[in-house]
N, C-alpha and C positions, 0 to 999 in steps of 0.2 A: 316274549311277545311277538317277535317276528315269525316264530313258528306258527302261532295261532293265526296271525294275519295271513300267512301263506296258505295254511290249511283251509281257512274260511274262503279265501279267493279261489283256491284250486277246486273245491267241492261245492261251489255255489250253484252249479248247474246251468250257467249262462256261458255260451261260447264266446261272446264278444265282450265280456266284462273287462274293464281296464285293470291293469296291475295296480294294486294299491300304492299310493304315493304318501309320503309322510305328511301328517296333519298335526296341528297343535291346537289346544283349547285356549280359552281366554287367558288363563294364567301362564301360558307358555309351556305347559307340560305336553309332551308328545303323546298323542292318542294312538296313532297308527305309525309303526316303525317302518323304516325304508328297507324293503327286501332287495332292492336293486343296488344298494350301496356296495362299494368295493369290499368292505370288511364285514358284510352281512354273513351270518352263520348259514344262510341258505346257499350252499355251494353246489357245483355240478355233481359232485360225488354224493352229496346228501340227497339231492333230488332223484338221482338214478337208484340209489339204494333204498328208497321208500317202497319200491314195488317188488321186493324180493319174494313176497308171499304169493303174488299173482303170476302164475306160470306163463301164460301167453304174452303178457306185456313185458315180463322180465326177459323172455326169449327175444322179443322184438327189439328191446333196448340193447341187449347183448349183441345182436347182429349189427345194429347201426352205431352204437356208441361205445363199443368195447375197444376203443383206441384213444389216442391223444387228441383226435379231432374234436372231441366234445369240448375241449378247453378253448378252441378257437371260436366257438359260438358265444355271442354275447349272452349275458344273463337273461335279458329280456326275451331273446329268441328261444332260449331253452325253456323258460317258464311258459311261454305261449305254446310251444311244442308239447310240453308235458300236460298242459291243460287239455289240448286236443286229444292226446292219448288217453287221458282219464275219461273224456267224453266218448271216444270211439270204443274203448275196451270196457266201458261201463263199470269203472272202479268206484267203489263206495269208500267212505271215510273209514269204516271198520276193517277194510281190506288191507290197509297199509300197516307197515311194521312200526313198532315203537321201541326205540332203544333208550333205556334209562341212562342218563348221563352220570358218569362216575368221575369223581375228582382223582387226579393222578397222585399217588402216594408212593413214597420210597419203599415201604414195606410191600405194597401190592406189586410194584415192578420187580422187586427182588424175588418174591415168591413165584411170580409168573415166569420169570426167567429160569429159576431152579426146578420148577415142576410144570413143564409145559403140557402134561397130560390132563391137568386139572382144568375144568371149565371156569370161565370168568366169574360166575356166581359163586362157585366153590371157593375160589381164591378170595373173593370179598368176604365170604363167611369166615374163612380161616383168619383173615386179617382182623375181623371184628372179635373173634375169639382170643387172638393173641393180645389185642389191645386191652381187653377186659380182664385178662388173666393176672394172677398175683405174681407169676414168674416172668413178667414181661422183660425184665433186664436180662435174665439168663437166655431167653429166646433170642433177643436182639444180639447178644454176644455170640450165640451159636451160629446165627446167620451172618455174622460179620458186619452187622449194622451198628451205627451209633444211635443210641437212644435219643429221640428228639427232645431237646431241652427247651423248656419254657423260659423265656427271659423274665427275670425278676426285676422289678423296678425298685430301686432303693430310694427311700426318702432321705433327703439331705437334711442334716440337723442345722437348724438356724444358728448361726454364730452370734454370740453375744457381742454387740457392738458398744464399745465405750466411746463416749464423746471426749475428744481431747482438744485442747486449745491449739492455736496456730504456733505459738511460741514453743510449746512442748513438742509438737510435730517437727519443727525446724531443728530443735535441739537433738532429737533422736536420730534424724536422718541426714543432717547436714552439719558440717563443722562451721560454727559461726564465731566471728571475732567481734568483740565490742569495739566500735570506733566512736570515741567521744573526745 
């Protein structure tokens, strides 16, 4: 949701529109997420890498932000600068790159390391083929990987509980002496 909020704000066509702040509805559910928050996925690197397809803007960003200095800008300053660049270079929503998010997997990392010439999509395809194959165990062994094990939950058998009297319990567990 922060990506949608960011894209809607970036391409709304208004130069002075404020950066969206978090809002909640009547039930307390967040409607608009906070893109200025410290742990927001909208990072400096993400913002700059959006414009790889557009040559002139990419070249301009490389000239000015191809150093560690971009990290010293506040997130708000960078977002306002990016919006100004989008307006000045007439970037449309369809001109930005879209990277499909992939979950990190042990098999993917291992194959990627062993076969660096394969493209990312080819490695994902190979991982899917391996996971669906009948010889998955043999392939994992040949790559030196441990097969991911699913944890099985065991149901505990209910123990049959006998009701015993207090005298019987004391006789079993304690040595008693009759004092009369």
